[in-house]
N, C-alpha and C positions, 0 to 999 in steps of 0.2 A: 179514461180507463187505460191501465197499463197492460201490456201483453207480454208474455214470455216468448222471447226469440229462441228457437231451438239451439242456436249457437251458444246461448247462455244457460243451457240445461246440461247437467252432468249427472251421470250415474256411475259411481265407483264401487265395484263389487269386490268382495273377499279381501278387504283391507284388514290389517292387524296392527296393533301398536299405535303410536302417535303418528298422525298423518297431517299433511298440509295440502290444501286444495286451492288452486288458483281460481279467482272469480273476476268477473268483469268490473273494473273500477268505475265505469260510467253508470253502472246500475247501483242504486241506493238500497234496494230491498232484495233479500235473499230468503227464499222459502227452503227450509232444511228438514229432511226426514231421515232418521237413522233406523235401519233394520238390523236386528241381531238375534240369533237364536237364544242367547242368554238375556232374558228381559230384565235382569238385575243390574246390568252394566249401565253406568252413567257416563256421560261424555262432557268433560269440561271443554268449552269452546272459547277460543280467542280469535282475534283477527289482526292482520297486518294492514296498516293504513298507508296509502301512497305517500312516499316521502319519509315514513317512519322507519326506525331501525330495529325495533323490537315488537313482538306481538302485544296487543292491548286486550285487556279484559273488558267486559261490559256487563251491565245488570242482567240477572237471570241467565247466566251463561252456561248453566248445567242442563244439558239436553237429555231426555229420557228416550228409551227405545220405543219405536212405533208411535211417537208423537210428532207433530209437525210444528216447527217453530218458524215464526216470521220475523226476520231480523231486519231492522232499519239501520244499516251501517254504511253510510255514504263514504266513498273513497277507498273502500276495502279492496286489497289486491289478492288476499288469501284468507281462507278460513282454516283454522288449526283445530284438530280434534284429538283429545287426550282421553282415552277410555280408562275406566277404573280397573278393567281387566285387560292387560295388554295382549293376552293370548286369544281373546275372543275375536272371531272373524265377524266383520260387519260391512254393511253397505250404506253408503251415503248418497242421498238424492238431493241435488241442489237445483233450484230454478231461480234465476236472477232476473230482476226486472227493474 
């Protein structure tokens, strides 16, 4: 069984616009939840891979507000979030394991 180490948990509040969040590259799984007052906002998510120069897309990478996504992305160094409404304030909660 995998356990989330508190050092690999992040809560980033009141973000707006496109944001990049560093994640632990030794963790292959990332549980992501996005909270936003505007529940119509969708978030296109990409990730940077250790050794890569540009963010990469992955299947089913559009996240919805108040849903939790479990991403299996080995070797990721950052997750990138691009909201459909760049003015909407949102919170991202990430637990990596």
